[in-house]
N, C-alpha and C positions, 0 to 999 in steps of 0.2 A: 476489534481492538481500538481503544481510544488513543488518538494521536496527541491529545493534549496532556502535557506532563503534569504530575502531581505538584501542588505548591511546594516550593523548596527543592524541587528537582533541578539539577543543573542541566541547562541546554547548551550545546556547543555549536560554534560556527567559526569559520576562518577569521582570523584577525584582519582588521582593516586599518589603514592609515588614520581614519577618523577615531579609532579607539585609543590611539597612543597617549593622548593627554590623560585620560582616565586611568590607563594602565600605569602611567608614570606616578599618579597619585597613590595607587594601590602599592606599587613597588616601594615608594618612599615611606609609606605607612608600615610596611611589612619588614623592611630591611634597614639595618644601620648603615649599610654600604650598598645603596641601590644602583641598579643599572641606570644608564642615562637614556634620554630620548634617542640619541644617536645609536645606542646599542639596539634598541627595538627597531628603529628605522632600517639599520643595516641588515638585520635578520629578515625583515619583510622584503627588502629590495633584493636580497640574495636568493629569495625563493625558498627559504627554509619552511618547514612545517610549523605554522604559527596559529594557535587557536585560542579563543576566549571562551570562558564559561559564564553563562548568565543565570541568575536566580531571580525569578519573578520579574524578568525584563531588565535587571540591573547587572552590570559587569561585576563579577565576584571573583574571578581568577583567570589564569592563563597558563599556557605552556608553549615552549618553543623547542624545536628539535632540528638538528642538522643531520642530514643523512649523507653518508659516503658509502657508495657501493651497497653492501647489504648490512651495514652497521648504522646505528643511530646514536647520536650524542644529545642527551637532554641538556639544553643550555640554561633554561630557566623554567621553573614551575612554581606558581605562587597562588595562594588563596588570600583574599583581603582579610585583614585581622578580624573584622566583625563576623566572618563566616568560618573562622578556624575552629578546629576541634569539634566539628559537627558532621564529619564524614565526607566533606567536599573534596579534601585532598585525595581521598581514595577514588572518588568519582572522576577527578581530573586525570589521575594516573590510569584508571581503567580506560578512559577515552584515549589517552596517549598510546597505551598498549594496543588498543583496537586499531588505531590508525597505523601504528608501526607494523602490526601483523598484516594489515591490508596491503601494505607496500613491500611485503616480503622481507622485512627487516629480520635479520637472523640474531642480532645481538644489540643490546642497548647499554650505554654507559652514562654515568653521571658522576658529578662531584658533589659532596655534601660536607658541611662543617662538622667536625667531631662534636662540637657544642650543640648542634641541632638534633637533640635526642629524639624529638617527635618525628622528624623527617626520617631519621635513620631507622626507627622502628617501623614506620610505614613502608619504606623501601624494602626492608628485610621481609616484612610480611607479604610483600608482592613478589618475592623470589629474587631480589637483588642481593648479591653477596659482595663483601668488601674484597677487592683484589690488590689494592695498592694504596699508598699514601703519597700525596704531593706536599713536600715541605714548603711552608710559608706561602701558600697559594692565595689565601684570602687576606684582605686588609682587616685589621682588628684593632680595638682600643689598645694603644701602647705598643703596637707592632703588627705581627702577622699571625695568621692561624693556618694550620695545615688543612688539607682537604683529603677526605677519604674517597677513593675511586671505587665505585660500585658497578657491577655488571649483572645483567640478566640475559641469559640465552633464551630466545623465544622458540 
């Protein structure tokens, strides 16, 4: 078996403090209301499960998950805009599910904007189901946007 990944295959490794500036650039490019450097630092320092995905040696995405007992809450999951719509979101989520399973996580939760149709389709295709709605959860142009709460039992 060849241990060298195919070109364009995402490789994963734990997030490091040295990654944060590049992650912040990706976050700002991908989101109208991005996380702050402090958000990322706090997650790392709290010991949450924080991973980056690299394509051809370049940071291309990341995910962060908080675990409490046997539940996981996906806090952030992002692919850099230049790599979106090429299957890398599915690769990131597959890795997240693999890590969650390895840590005996029984159930995963996430919030997603109703306006983020691509993410909602991806999550639904991976077995996540909408279980609730949080009113006015996200900042949005001219006000607030609700969040859909999705869950997947592992």
